[in-house]
DSSP file (Angstrom, degrees, kcal/mol; ACC not computed):
  #  RESIDUE AA STRUCTURE BP1 BP2  ACC     N-H-->O    O-->H-N    N-H-->O    O-->H-N    TCO  KAPPA ALPHA  PHI   PSI    X-CA   Y-CA   Z-CA
    1    1 A W     >        0   0    0      0, 0.0     4,-1.4     0, 0.0     5,-0.1   0.000 360.0 360.0 360.0  21.6   21.1  -14.8   13.3
    2    2 A T  H  >  +     0   0    0      1,-0.2     4,-2.3     2,-0.2     5,-0.2   0.827 360.0  56.7 -69.3 -27.2   20.5  -11.1   13.0
    3    3 A F  H  > S+     0   0    0      1,-0.2     4,-2.4     2,-0.2     5,-0.2   0.956 104.4  51.5 -66.8 -44.0   18.2  -11.1   16.1
    4    4 A Q  H  > S+     0   0    0      1,-0.2     4,-0.8     2,-0.2    -1,-0.2   0.853 111.6  48.5 -62.9 -32.2   20.9  -12.6   18.3
    5    5 A R  H  < S+     0   0    0     -4,-1.4     4,-0.3     2,-0.2     3,-0.3   0.891 109.1  52.3 -69.5 -39.6   23.3   -9.8   17.1
    6    6 A L  H >< S+     0   0    0     -4,-2.3     3,-1.3     1,-0.2     5,-0.3   0.873 104.2  57.6 -67.9 -34.2   20.7   -7.2   17.8
    7    7 A V  H 3< S+     0   0    0     -4,-2.4    -1,-0.2     1,-0.3    -2,-0.2   0.826 103.3  53.4 -63.1 -29.7   20.2   -8.5   21.4
    8    8 A M  T 3< S+     0   0    0     -4,-0.8    -1,-0.3    -3,-0.3    -2,-0.2   0.504  90.6  98.6 -86.2  -1.9   23.8   -8.0   22.1
    9    9 A M  S <  S-     0   0    0     -3,-1.3     2,-1.8    -4,-0.3    -3,-0.0  -0.434  91.9-101.3 -80.4 160.2   23.7   -4.3   21.0
   10   10 A P  S    S+     0   0    0      0, 0.0     2,-0.3     0, 0.0    -1,-0.1  -0.247  87.9 104.7 -78.5  51.0   23.5   -1.5   23.5
   11   11 A I  S    S-     0   0    0     -2,-1.8     2,-0.1    -5,-0.3    -2,-0.0  -0.908  77.9 -95.4-126.7 156.3   19.7   -1.0   22.9
   12   12 A R    >>  -     0   0    0     -2,-0.3     4,-1.4     1,-0.1     3,-0.7  -0.401  27.6-125.7 -73.4 149.7   16.7   -2.0   25.0
   13   13 A R  H 3> S+     0   0    0      1,-0.3     4,-2.6     2,-0.2     5,-0.3   0.882 110.2  58.4 -64.0 -39.0   14.9   -5.2   24.2
   14   14 A W  H 3> S+     0   0    0      1,-0.2     4,-2.2     2,-0.2    -1,-0.3   0.805 102.5  55.7 -61.7 -27.2   11.6   -3.5   23.8
   15   15 A Q  H <> S+     0   0    0     -3,-0.7     4,-2.2     2,-0.2    -1,-0.2   0.862 107.4  49.1 -73.5 -36.2   13.1   -1.3   21.1
   16   16 A I  H  X S+     0   0    0     -4,-1.4     4,-2.3     2,-0.2    -2,-0.2   0.925 114.4  43.3 -65.7 -42.8   14.1   -4.4   19.2
   17   17 A L  H  X S+     0   0    0     -4,-2.6     4,-2.8     2,-0.2     5,-0.2   0.894 113.6  52.9 -68.0 -37.2   10.7   -6.0   19.5
   18   18 A G  H  X S+     0   0    0     -4,-2.2     4,-2.7    -5,-0.3    -1,-0.2   0.910 109.5  48.0 -61.8 -43.1    9.1   -2.6   18.7
   19   19 A G  H  X S+     0   0    0     -4,-2.2     4,-1.9     2,-0.2    -2,-0.2   0.920 114.1  47.1 -65.4 -44.5   11.3   -2.3   15.5
   20   20 A K  H  X S+     0   0    0     -4,-2.3     4,-2.1     1,-0.2    -2,-0.2   0.948 115.8  44.0 -62.2 -48.4   10.4   -5.8   14.4
   21   21 A I  H  X S+     0   0    0     -4,-2.8     4,-2.5     1,-0.2    -2,-0.2   0.903 112.7  51.7 -63.6 -44.2    6.7   -5.4   15.1
   22   22 A T  H  X S+     0   0    0     -4,-2.7     4,-2.4    -5,-0.2    -1,-0.2   0.838 109.2  51.4 -65.6 -32.8    6.6   -2.0   13.5
   23   23 A A  H  X S+     0   0    0     -4,-1.9     4,-2.4     2,-0.2    -2,-0.2   0.948 112.4  45.2 -68.4 -45.9    8.3   -3.3   10.3
   24   24 A R  H  X S+     0   0    0     -4,-2.1     4,-2.1     1,-0.2    -2,-0.2   0.902 113.5  50.0 -68.2 -41.3    5.8   -6.2    9.9
   25   25 A F  H  X S+     0   0    0     -4,-2.5     4,-2.6     2,-0.2    -1,-0.2   0.930 111.7  47.8 -61.4 -46.4    2.9   -3.8   10.6
   26   26 A L  H  X S+     0   0    0     -4,-2.4     4,-2.6     1,-0.2    -2,-0.2   0.919 109.6  53.7 -67.5 -38.5    4.1   -1.3    8.0
   27   27 A M  H  X S+     0   0    0     -4,-2.4     4,-2.2     1,-0.2    -1,-0.2   0.902 109.4  49.0 -61.3 -39.4    4.6   -4.2    5.4
   28   28 A G  H  X S+     0   0    0     -4,-2.1     4,-3.1     1,-0.2    -2,-0.2   0.929 111.1  49.1 -61.4 -45.1    1.0   -5.2    6.0
   29   29 A M  H  X S+     0   0    0     -4,-2.6     4,-2.4     1,-0.2    -2,-0.2   0.861 109.4  51.9 -64.6 -34.3   -0.2   -1.7    5.6
   30   30 A I  H  X S+     0   0    0     -4,-2.6     4,-2.2     2,-0.2    -1,-0.2   0.912 110.3  48.1 -67.0 -40.6    1.7   -1.3    2.4
   31   31 A Q  H  X S+     0   0    0     -4,-2.2     4,-2.6     2,-0.2    -2,-0.2   0.934 112.5  49.7 -62.7 -45.6    0.2   -4.5    1.0
   32   32 A Y  H  X S+     0   0    0     -4,-3.1     4,-3.2     1,-0.2     5,-0.3   0.943 110.4  49.4 -51.0 -48.9   -3.3   -3.3    2.1
   33   33 A C  H  X S+     0   0    0     -4,-2.4     4,-2.6     1,-0.2    -1,-0.2   0.881 111.6  50.1 -65.7 -40.0   -2.7    0.1    0.4
   34   34 A I  H  X S+     0   0    0     -4,-2.2     4,-2.4     2,-0.2    -1,-0.2   0.930 113.0  45.8 -61.4 -48.0   -1.5   -1.7   -2.9
   35   35 A A  H  X S+     0   0    0     -4,-2.6     4,-2.2     2,-0.2    -2,-0.2   0.938 117.1  43.4 -58.1 -49.8   -4.6   -4.0   -2.9
   36   36 A F  H  X S+     0   0    0     -4,-3.2     4,-2.7     1,-0.2    -1,-0.2   0.868 111.1  56.0 -65.1 -36.8   -7.0   -1.1   -2.2
   37   37 A G  H  X S+     0   0    0     -4,-2.6     4,-1.8    -5,-0.3    -1,-0.2   0.919 108.2  46.1 -60.8 -44.2   -5.2    1.0   -4.6
   38   38 A F  H  X S+     0   0    0     -4,-2.4     4,-2.1     2,-0.2    -1,-0.2   0.884 111.6  54.2 -63.4 -38.7   -5.7   -1.5   -7.5
   39   39 A G  H  <>S+     0   0    0     -4,-2.2     5,-2.9     1,-0.2     4,-0.3   0.921 108.4  47.8 -57.0 -44.9   -9.3   -1.9   -6.4
   40   40 A A  H ><5S+     0   0    0     -4,-2.7     3,-0.9     1,-0.2    -1,-0.2   0.854 109.4  53.9 -71.1 -30.7   -9.8    1.9   -6.7
   41   41 A I  H 3<5S+     0   0    0     -4,-1.8    -1,-0.2     1,-0.2    -2,-0.2   0.867 107.6  50.7 -65.4 -37.1   -8.2    1.8  -10.1
   42   42 A L  T 3<5S-     0   0    0     -4,-2.1    -1,-0.2    -5,-0.1    -2,-0.2   0.417 128.5 -97.3 -79.8  -0.3  -10.6   -0.8  -11.2
   43   43 A G  T < 5S+     0   0    0     -3,-0.9     2,-0.3     1,-0.3    -3,-0.2   0.491  72.4 145.7 100.5   5.2  -13.5    1.2  -10.0
   44   44 A V      < -     0   0    0     -5,-2.9     2,-1.4    -6,-0.2    -1,-0.3  -0.620  46.9-135.1 -77.7 134.7  -14.3   -0.2   -6.6
   45   45 A R        +     0   0    0     -2,-0.3     3,-0.4     1,-0.2    -1,-0.1  -0.647  48.8 144.5 -94.2  81.6  -15.5    2.7   -4.3
   46   46 A F    >   +     0   0    0     -2,-1.4     3,-0.7     1,-0.2    -1,-0.2   0.802  62.3  60.8 -82.5 -30.4  -13.5    2.0   -1.1
   47   47 A F  G >   +     0   0    0     -3,-0.3     3,-0.7     1,-0.2    -1,-0.2  -0.020  60.4 105.7-104.5  27.0  -13.0    5.6    0.0
   48   48 A D  G 3  S+     0   0    0     -3,-0.4     2,-0.3     1,-0.3    -1,-0.2   0.817 104.1  25.1 -70.5 -26.5  -16.5    7.1    0.4
   49   49 A N  G <> S+     0   0    0     -3,-0.7     4,-2.5     1,-0.1    -1,-0.3  -0.686  80.0 169.9-129.7  80.3  -15.6    6.8    4.1
   50   50 A F  H <> S+     0   0    0     -3,-0.7     4,-2.7    -2,-0.3     5,-0.2   0.863  75.0  52.9 -64.3 -37.2  -11.8    7.0    4.0
   51   51 A I  H  > S+     0   0    0      2,-0.2     4,-2.2     1,-0.2    -1,-0.2   0.915 111.5  46.4 -65.9 -41.0  -11.5    7.4    7.8
   52   52 A G  H  > S+     0   0    0      2,-0.2     4,-2.3     1,-0.2     5,-0.2   0.936 115.9  45.0 -67.2 -45.2  -13.6    4.3    8.5
   53   53 A V  H  X S+     0   0    0     -4,-2.5     4,-2.0     1,-0.2    -2,-0.2   0.904 114.7  47.2 -64.3 -39.8  -11.8    2.3    5.9
   54   54 A F  H  X S+     0   0    0     -4,-2.7     4,-2.4     2,-0.2     5,-0.2   0.856 110.5  53.5 -68.9 -37.1   -8.3    3.4    7.1
   55   55 A S  H  X S+     0   0    0     -4,-2.2     4,-2.2    -5,-0.2    -2,-0.2   0.886 110.5  46.6 -68.5 -36.0   -9.3    2.8   10.7
   56   56 A L  H  X S+     0   0    0     -4,-2.3     4,-2.6     2,-0.2     5,-0.3   0.877 110.2  54.1 -70.2 -36.1  -10.3   -0.8    9.9
   57   57 A M  H  X S+     0   0    0     -4,-2.0     4,-2.5    -5,-0.2    -2,-0.2   0.934 111.8  43.6 -60.7 -43.2   -7.1   -1.3    7.9
   58   58 A I  H  X S+     0   0    0     -4,-2.4     4,-3.0     2,-0.2     5,-0.2   0.965 115.5  47.2 -66.8 -51.4   -5.0   -0.2   10.9
   59   59 A A  H  X S+     0   0    0     -4,-2.2     4,-2.0    -5,-0.2    -2,-0.2   0.896 115.5  45.5 -61.4 -40.8   -6.9   -2.3   13.4
   60   60 A F  H  X S+     0   0    0     -4,-2.6     4,-2.8     2,-0.2     5,-0.2   0.929 114.4  47.3 -71.8 -44.1   -6.9   -5.4   11.3
   61   61 A C  H  X S+     0   0    0     -4,-2.5     4,-2.3    -5,-0.3    -2,-0.2   0.917 112.5  49.9 -59.5 -41.5   -3.2   -5.1   10.4
   62   62 A L  H  X S+     0   0    0     -4,-3.0     4,-2.5     2,-0.2    -1,-0.2   0.916 111.6  49.2 -60.5 -45.1   -2.4   -4.5   14.0
   63   63 A C  H  X S+     0   0    0     -4,-2.0     4,-2.5    -5,-0.2    -2,-0.2   0.934 113.2  46.1 -62.0 -49.6   -4.4   -7.6   15.0
   64   64 A M  H  X S+     0   0    0     -4,-2.8     4,-2.6     2,-0.2    -1,-0.2   0.859 110.1  52.7 -67.2 -33.6   -2.8   -9.8   12.4
   65   65 A T  H  X S+     0   0    0     -4,-2.3     4,-2.4    -5,-0.2    -1,-0.2   0.923 111.5  48.3 -66.5 -43.3    0.7   -8.5   13.3
   66   66 A A  H  X S+     0   0    0     -4,-2.5     4,-2.5     2,-0.2    -2,-0.2   0.898 110.6  50.0 -60.6 -39.8   -0.1   -9.5   16.9
   67   67 A M  H  X S+     0   0    0     -4,-2.5     4,-2.9     1,-0.2     5,-0.2   0.956 111.4  48.8 -63.5 -47.8   -1.4  -12.9   15.9
   68   68 A A  H  X S+     0   0    0     -4,-2.6     4,-2.3     1,-0.2    -2,-0.2   0.899 111.8  49.5 -61.0 -40.8    1.8  -13.5   13.9
   69   69 A F  H  X S+     0   0    0     -4,-2.4     4,-1.0     2,-0.2    -1,-0.2   0.918 111.9  48.2 -66.2 -40.7    4.0  -12.4   16.9
   70   70 A L  H >X S+     0   0    0     -4,-2.5     3,-0.9     1,-0.2     4,-0.6   0.929 110.4  51.6 -65.7 -41.9    2.0  -14.7   19.2
   71   71 A I  H >X S+     0   0    0     -4,-2.9     3,-1.7     1,-0.3     4,-1.1   0.919 104.5  58.0 -56.9 -44.3    2.5  -17.6   16.7
   72   72 A A  H 3< S+     0   0    0     -4,-2.3    -1,-0.3     1,-0.3    -2,-0.2   0.771 104.1  51.2 -62.0 -25.8    6.2  -16.9   16.6
   73   73 A T  H << S+     0   0    0     -4,-1.0    -1,-0.3    -3,-0.9    -2,-0.2   0.571 108.7  53.4 -86.2  -5.9    6.4  -17.5   20.4
   74   74 A L  H << S+     0   0    0     -3,-1.7     2,-0.2    -4,-0.6    -2,-0.2   0.621 100.6  66.4-100.3 -18.4    4.6  -20.8   20.1
   75   75 A V     <  -     0   0    0     -4,-1.1     3,-0.1     1,-0.1     4,-0.0  -0.658  58.0-156.7-108.3 165.3    6.8  -22.4   17.5
   76   76 A K  S    S+     0   0    0     -2,-0.2     2,-0.3     1,-0.1    -1,-0.1   0.714  72.8  41.6-109.1 -32.4   10.4  -23.6   17.6
   77   77 A T  S  > S-     0   0    0      1,-0.1     4,-1.9     0, 0.0     5,-0.1  -0.768  76.9-118.0-122.7 163.6   11.5  -23.6   13.9
   78   78 A D  H  > S+     0   0    0     -2,-0.3     4,-2.7     1,-0.2     5,-0.2   0.910 117.0  54.7 -65.7 -38.4   11.1  -21.4   10.9
   79   79 A M  H  > S+     0   0    0      1,-0.2     4,-2.5     2,-0.2    -1,-0.2   0.874 107.4  50.6 -64.8 -37.5    9.2  -24.4    9.1
   80   80 A Q  H  > S+     0   0    0      2,-0.2     4,-2.9     1,-0.2     5,-0.2   0.905 110.6  49.6 -62.3 -44.8    6.7  -24.6   12.0
   81   81 A A  H  X S+     0   0    0     -4,-1.9     4,-2.4     2,-0.2     5,-0.2   0.917 112.4  46.2 -61.6 -45.5    6.2  -20.9   11.8
   82   82 A V  H  X S+     0   0    0     -4,-2.7     4,-2.4     2,-0.2    -2,-0.2   0.955 116.5  44.9 -58.6 -52.2    5.5  -21.0    8.0
   83   83 A S  H  X S+     0   0    0     -4,-2.5     4,-2.5     1,-0.2    -2,-0.2   0.896 114.2  48.2 -67.1 -41.5    3.2  -24.0    8.3
   84   84 A S  H  X S+     0   0    0     -4,-2.9     4,-2.6     2,-0.2    -1,-0.2   0.895 112.6  48.4 -64.7 -40.0    1.3  -22.6   11.3
   85   85 A T  H  X S+     0   0    0     -4,-2.4     4,-2.3    -5,-0.2    -2,-0.2   0.876 111.8  49.1 -67.2 -38.1    0.8  -19.2    9.7
   86   86 A L  H  X S+     0   0    0     -4,-2.4     4,-2.8    -5,-0.2    -2,-0.2   0.940 112.1  49.4 -62.7 -47.7   -0.4  -20.8    6.5
   87   87 A L  H  X S+     0   0    0     -4,-2.5     4,-1.4     2,-0.2    -2,-0.2   0.937 112.4  46.8 -57.8 -51.3   -2.8  -23.0    8.5
   88   88 A V  H  X S+     0   0    0     -4,-2.6     4,-2.9     1,-0.2     5,-0.3   0.902 113.8  48.7 -62.0 -42.1   -4.2  -20.1   10.5
   89   89 A T  H  X S+     0   0    0     -4,-2.3     4,-1.9     1,-0.2    -1,-0.2   0.904 109.5  51.4 -60.4 -45.1   -4.6  -18.0    7.4
   90   90 A L  H  < S+     0   0    0     -4,-2.8    -1,-0.2     1,-0.2    -2,-0.2   0.708 116.3  42.0 -70.1 -19.9   -6.3  -20.7    5.5
   91   91 A V  H  X S+     0   0    0     -4,-1.4     4,-1.6    -5,-0.2     5,-0.2   0.881 116.7  42.5 -88.4 -47.4   -8.8  -21.2    8.3
   92   92 A I  H  X S+     0   0    0     -4,-2.9     4,-2.2    -5,-0.2     6,-0.3   0.809 106.6  63.0 -75.0 -26.1   -9.6  -17.6    9.3
   93   93 A A  H  X>S+     0   0    0     -4,-1.9     5,-2.4    -5,-0.3     4,-0.8   0.992 115.2  28.6 -66.1 -60.9   -9.9  -16.3    5.7
   94   94 A P  H >45S+     0   0    0      0, 0.0     3,-0.6     0, 0.0     6,-0.2   0.912 122.3  52.0 -68.5 -36.6  -12.9  -18.4    4.6
   95   95 A L  H 3<5S+     0   0    0     -4,-1.6    -2,-0.2     1,-0.2    -3,-0.2   0.891 109.8  50.4 -62.7 -38.8  -14.3  -18.7    8.1
   96   96 A G  H 3<5S-     0   0    0     -4,-2.2    -1,-0.2    -5,-0.2    26,-0.2   0.629 121.4-102.3 -75.1 -15.4  -14.2  -14.9    8.5
   97   97 A G  T <<5S+     0   0    0     -4,-0.8     5,-0.1    -3,-0.6    -2,-0.1   0.577  85.3 122.6 105.0   7.6  -16.0  -14.2    5.2
   98   98 A A  S   <S+     0   0    0     -5,-2.4    -5,-0.1    -6,-0.3    -3,-0.1   0.765  80.0  40.5 -78.1 -23.0  -13.1  -13.2    3.0
   99   99 A W  S    S+     0   0    0     -6,-0.6    -1,-0.2     1,-0.3    -4,-0.1   0.762 131.4   0.4 -98.1 -26.7  -13.7  -15.8    0.4
  100  100 A W  S    S-     0   0    0     -6,-0.2    -1,-0.3     0, 0.0     2,-0.1  -0.979  89.1 -82.4-155.4 158.2  -17.5  -15.6    0.2
  101  101 A P    >   -     0   0    0      0, 0.0     3,-1.7     0, 0.0     4,-0.2  -0.356  32.1-132.3 -68.9 142.0  -20.2  -13.6    1.9
  102  102 A L  G >  S+     0   0    0      1,-0.3     3,-1.1     2,-0.2     8,-0.1   0.682  99.0  75.7 -63.8 -19.7  -21.3  -14.9    5.3
  103  103 A E  G 3  S+     0   0    0      1,-0.2    -1,-0.3    -6,-0.1     4,-0.1   0.653  93.6  51.9 -71.4 -12.0  -24.9  -14.6    4.4
  104  104 A I  G <  S+     0   0    0     -3,-1.7    -1,-0.2     2,-0.1    -2,-0.2   0.437  95.8  80.8-101.7  -4.1  -24.6  -17.7    2.3
  105  105 A V  S <  S-     0   0    0     -3,-1.1     5,-0.1    -4,-0.2    -3,-0.0  -0.546  92.4 -79.9 -99.8 167.3  -23.0  -20.1    4.8
  106  106 A P    >>  -     0   0    0      0, 0.0     4,-1.6     0, 0.0     3,-0.7  -0.233  44.1-109.7 -62.3 158.0  -24.7  -22.0    7.6
  107  107 A S  H 3> S+     0   0    0      1,-0.2     4,-2.0     2,-0.2     5,-0.2   0.809 116.0  61.3 -61.5 -32.9  -25.6  -20.1   10.8
  108  108 A F  H 3> S+     0   0    0      1,-0.2     4,-2.7     2,-0.2    -1,-0.2   0.891 106.8  47.8 -64.0 -36.6  -22.9  -21.9   12.9
  109  109 A M  H <> S+     0   0    0     -3,-0.7     4,-1.9     2,-0.2    -1,-0.2   0.868 106.1  56.5 -72.3 -34.8  -20.2  -20.5   10.5
  110  110 A Q  H  < S+     0   0    0     -4,-1.6     4,-0.4     2,-0.2    -2,-0.2   0.913 113.1  41.4 -59.3 -42.2  -21.8  -17.0   10.7
  111  111 A V  H >< S+     0   0    0     -4,-2.0     3,-1.6     1,-0.2    -2,-0.2   0.934 112.3  54.3 -67.1 -47.8  -21.3  -17.3   14.6
  112  112 A A  H >< S+     0   0    0     -4,-2.7     3,-1.9     1,-0.3    -2,-0.2   0.776  95.1  70.4 -63.4 -26.6  -17.8  -18.8   14.2
  113  113 A A  G >< S+     0   0    0     -4,-1.9     3,-1.6     1,-0.3     6,-0.6   0.817  89.8  61.0 -56.1 -31.6  -16.7  -15.9   12.0
  114  114 A Y  G <  S+     0   0    0     -3,-1.6    -1,-0.3    -4,-0.4    -2,-0.2   0.466  91.9  66.6 -83.1   0.1  -16.8  -13.6   15.0
  115  115 A F  G <  S+     0   0    0     -3,-1.9    -1,-0.3    -4,-0.2    -2,-0.2   0.283  97.6  68.3 -93.7   8.9  -14.1  -15.7   16.7
  116  116 A T  S <> S-     0   0    0     -3,-1.6     4,-1.2     1,-0.1     5,-0.1  -0.887  81.2-131.6-124.4 153.9  -11.7  -14.6   14.0
  117  117 A P  H  > S+     0   0    0      0, 0.0     4,-2.6     0, 0.0     5,-0.2   0.890 110.5  58.4 -68.1 -36.7  -10.1  -11.1   13.2
  118  118 A M  H  > S+     0   0    0      1,-0.2     4,-2.9     2,-0.2     5,-0.3   0.870 101.6  55.1 -65.0 -33.2  -11.1  -11.6    9.6
  119  119 A G  H  > S+     0   0    0     -6,-0.6     4,-2.0     1,-0.2    -1,-0.2   0.929 111.7  43.2 -64.4 -41.0  -14.8  -11.9   10.6
  120  120 A W  H  X S+     0   0    0     -4,-1.2     4,-2.6    -7,-0.3    -2,-0.2   0.930 114.6  49.2 -69.9 -41.5  -14.7   -8.6   12.5
  121  121 A A  H  X S+     0   0    0     -4,-2.6     4,-2.6     1,-0.2     5,-0.2   0.945 112.9  47.5 -64.3 -45.6  -12.8   -6.8    9.7
  122  122 A M  H  X S+     0   0    0     -4,-2.9     4,-3.0     2,-0.2    -1,-0.2   0.883 108.7  55.0 -62.1 -38.1  -15.2   -8.1    7.0
  123  123 A H  H  X S+     0   0    0     -4,-2.0     4,-2.2    -5,-0.3    -1,-0.2   0.959 110.5  46.5 -57.3 -51.2  -18.2   -7.1    9.2
  124  124 A G  H  X S+     0   0    0     -4,-2.6     4,-2.0     1,-0.2    -2,-0.2   0.909 112.7  47.8 -59.3 -44.5  -16.7   -3.6    9.3
  125  125 A Y  H  X>S+     0   0    0     -4,-2.6     4,-3.1     1,-0.2     5,-0.5   0.900 111.9  50.2 -66.5 -40.6  -16.0   -3.4    5.6
  126  126 A N  I  X>S+     0   0    0     -4,-3.0     5,-2.0     1,-0.2     4,-1.7   0.914 109.0  52.3 -64.9 -37.9  -19.5   -4.7    4.7
  127  127 A E  I  <5S+     0   0    0     -4,-2.2     6,-3.7    -5,-0.2    -2,-0.2   0.906 119.2  35.4 -60.7 -43.6  -21.0   -2.1    7.0
  128  128 A L  I  <5S+     0   0    0     -4,-2.0     4,-0.3     4,-0.2    -2,-0.2   0.943 129.7  28.6 -75.0 -48.5  -19.0    0.7    5.3
  129  129 A M  I  <5S+     0   0    0     -4,-3.1    -3,-0.2    -5,-0.2    -2,-0.2   0.805 130.2  28.3 -90.3 -35.7  -19.0   -0.5    1.6
  130  130 A L  I  <<S+     0   0    0     -4,-1.7    -3,-0.2    -5,-0.5    -4,-0.1   0.836 127.8  35.3 -96.7 -35.2  -22.2   -2.5    1.2
  131  131 A Y  S   <S-     0   0    0     -5,-2.0    -4,-0.1     0, 0.0    -3,-0.1   0.385 100.7-119.6-104.7   2.9  -24.6   -1.1    3.6
  132  132 A G        +     0   0    0     -6,-0.3    -4,-0.2    -4,-0.3    -3,-0.1   0.707  55.0 162.4  70.8  20.2  -23.6    2.6    3.5
  133  133 A G        -     0   0    0     -6,-3.7     2,-0.2    -7,-0.2    -1,-0.1  -0.010  25.1-143.0 -67.2 175.5  -22.6    2.8    7.2
  134  134 A G    >   -     0   0    0    -82,-0.0     3,-1.5   -85,-0.0     4,-0.5  -0.551  41.8 -68.4-123.4-170.0  -20.6    5.4    8.9
  135  135 A L  G >> S+     0   0    0      1,-0.3     3,-1.1     2,-0.2     4,-0.5   0.807 126.3  59.9 -53.1 -35.8  -18.0    5.5   11.6
  136  136 A A  G 34 S+     0   0    0      1,-0.2     3,-0.5     2,-0.2     4,-0.4   0.785 100.6  59.0 -66.8 -24.4  -20.5    4.7   14.4
  137  137 A D  G <4 S+     0   0    0     -3,-1.5    -1,-0.2     1,-0.2    -2,-0.2   0.625 107.8  43.1 -78.0 -11.3  -21.2    1.4   12.6
  138  138 A I  T <> S+     0   0    0     -3,-1.1     4,-2.5    -4,-0.5     5,-0.3   0.362  82.8  96.9-116.7   3.5  -17.6    0.2   12.7
  139  139 A V  H  X S+     0   0    0     -4,-0.5     4,-2.6    -3,-0.5     5,-0.2   0.934  87.2  48.4 -59.9 -41.5  -16.8    1.2   16.3
  140  140 A L  H  > S+     0   0    0     -4,-0.4     4,-2.6     2,-0.2     5,-0.3   0.945 112.9  46.4 -67.2 -43.8  -17.5   -2.3   17.6
  141  141 A P  H  > S+     0   0    0      0, 0.0     4,-2.3     0, 0.0    -1,-0.2   0.953 116.9  45.3 -64.0 -41.8  -15.4   -4.2   14.9
  142  142 A V  H  X S+     0   0    0     -4,-2.5     4,-2.4     1,-0.2    -2,-0.2   0.913 113.5  48.6 -64.8 -41.7  -12.5   -1.8   15.4
  143  143 A A  H  X S+     0   0    0     -4,-2.6     4,-2.4    -5,-0.3    -1,-0.2   0.884 111.3  49.4 -65.3 -38.9  -12.7   -2.0   19.1
  144  144 A V  H  X S+     0   0    0     -4,-2.6     4,-2.7    -5,-0.2     5,-0.2   0.923 112.3  49.3 -70.1 -40.1  -12.8   -5.8   19.1
  145  145 A L  H  X S+     0   0    0     -4,-2.3     4,-2.3    -5,-0.3    -2,-0.2   0.927 113.3  46.5 -61.7 -42.8   -9.7   -5.9   16.7
  146  146 A L  H  X S+     0   0    0     -4,-2.4     4,-2.4     2,-0.2    -2,-0.2   0.896 113.1  48.2 -67.2 -41.9   -7.8   -3.5   18.9
  147  147 A I  H  X S+     0   0    0     -4,-2.4     4,-2.3     2,-0.2    -1,-0.2   0.905 112.2  48.8 -62.7 -44.7   -8.7   -5.4   22.1
  148  148 A A  H  X S+     0   0    0     -4,-2.7     4,-2.7     2,-0.2    -2,-0.2   0.901 110.0  53.3 -61.6 -41.7   -7.7   -8.7   20.5
  149  149 A S  H  X S+     0   0    0     -4,-2.3     4,-2.8    -5,-0.2     5,-0.2   0.920 110.1  47.8 -58.4 -45.7   -4.4   -7.0   19.3
  150  150 A G  H  X S+     0   0    0     -4,-2.4     4,-2.4     2,-0.2    -2,-0.2   0.926 112.8  47.1 -61.6 -44.9   -3.7   -5.9   22.9
  151  151 A V  H  X S+     0   0    0     -4,-2.3     4,-2.5     2,-0.2     5,-0.2   0.920 114.9  45.4 -64.2 -46.4   -4.4   -9.3   24.4
  152  152 A M  H  X S+     0   0    0     -4,-2.7     4,-2.4     2,-0.2    -2,-0.2   0.885 113.3  49.6 -66.6 -37.9   -2.3  -11.2   21.8
  153  153 A F  H  X S+     0   0    0     -4,-2.8     4,-2.8    -5,-0.2     5,-0.2   0.922 111.3  49.7 -63.3 -43.0    0.6   -8.7   22.1
  154  154 A G  H  X S+     0   0    0     -4,-2.4     4,-2.1    -5,-0.2    -2,-0.2   0.940 113.6  45.0 -59.8 -49.0    0.5   -9.0   25.9
  155  155 A V  H  X S+     0   0    0     -4,-2.5     4,-2.1     1,-0.2    -1,-0.2   0.914 114.6  50.2 -64.8 -43.3    0.5  -12.8   25.8
  156  156 A A  H  X S+     0   0    0     -4,-2.4     4,-1.7    -5,-0.2    -2,-0.2   0.912 110.3  49.4 -56.7 -45.8    3.3  -12.8   23.1
  157  157 A I  H  < S+     0   0    0     -4,-2.8    -1,-0.2     1,-0.2    -2,-0.2   0.911 110.9  49.8 -64.7 -43.1    5.5  -10.4   25.1
  158  158 A L  H  < S+     0   0    0     -4,-2.1    -1,-0.2    -5,-0.2    -2,-0.2   0.866 116.6  41.5 -63.5 -35.7    5.1  -12.5   28.2
  159  159 A R  H  < S+     0   0    0     -4,-2.1    -1,-0.2    -5,-0.2    -2,-0.2   0.682  88.2 113.0 -85.2 -16.3    6.0  -15.6   26.3
  160  160 A F     <  -     0   0    0     -4,-1.7     2,-0.5    -5,-0.2   -87,-0.1  -0.302  49.0-160.8 -64.6 133.7    8.9  -14.1   24.2
  161  161 A K        -     0   0    0     -2,-0.0     2,-1.5     0, 0.0    -1,-0.1  -0.964  15.7-141.0-118.4 130.6   12.3  -15.4   25.0
  162  162 A Y              0   0    0     -2,-0.5    -2,-0.0     1,-0.2  -149,-0.0  -0.635 360.0 360.0 -87.0  81.0   15.5  -13.6   24.0
  163  163 A E              0   0    0     -2,-1.5    -1,-0.2     0, 0.0  -159,-0.1   0.347 360.0 360.0-117.5 360.0   17.6  -16.6   23.0
């Protein structure tokens, strides 16, 4: 019931939401940095284009934070939130190309991947790390992720109830 206590405090509601969203975004970035850090220790060359990789990390983390916030406005209980988040994760990860390369799946799945944030993130990472692309090659994936973030945050804020 910490949220209910926060709502009663003399701070603006957008500050409460901003704090909650920022905390989740930062947790995602920390997890990302740990994963990429271990990859770098193991010899994976992530950082040939540090700005590009970091841009994709931020855009993807922001998009997934927005998606989680939107899901939170659609469910009524903690268990529904956990179940819905798990379901969404288990659908978008393989569909987006996180579990296997999209080149080996049927063409309908290659198209469907671009309806997920994971598909756009993986497209950007592949451009940078596999195909030797630069910042110009990831403008579209980053833009799509940021636009999707804005749309999902907007819908979530409109749906959010301070109860």
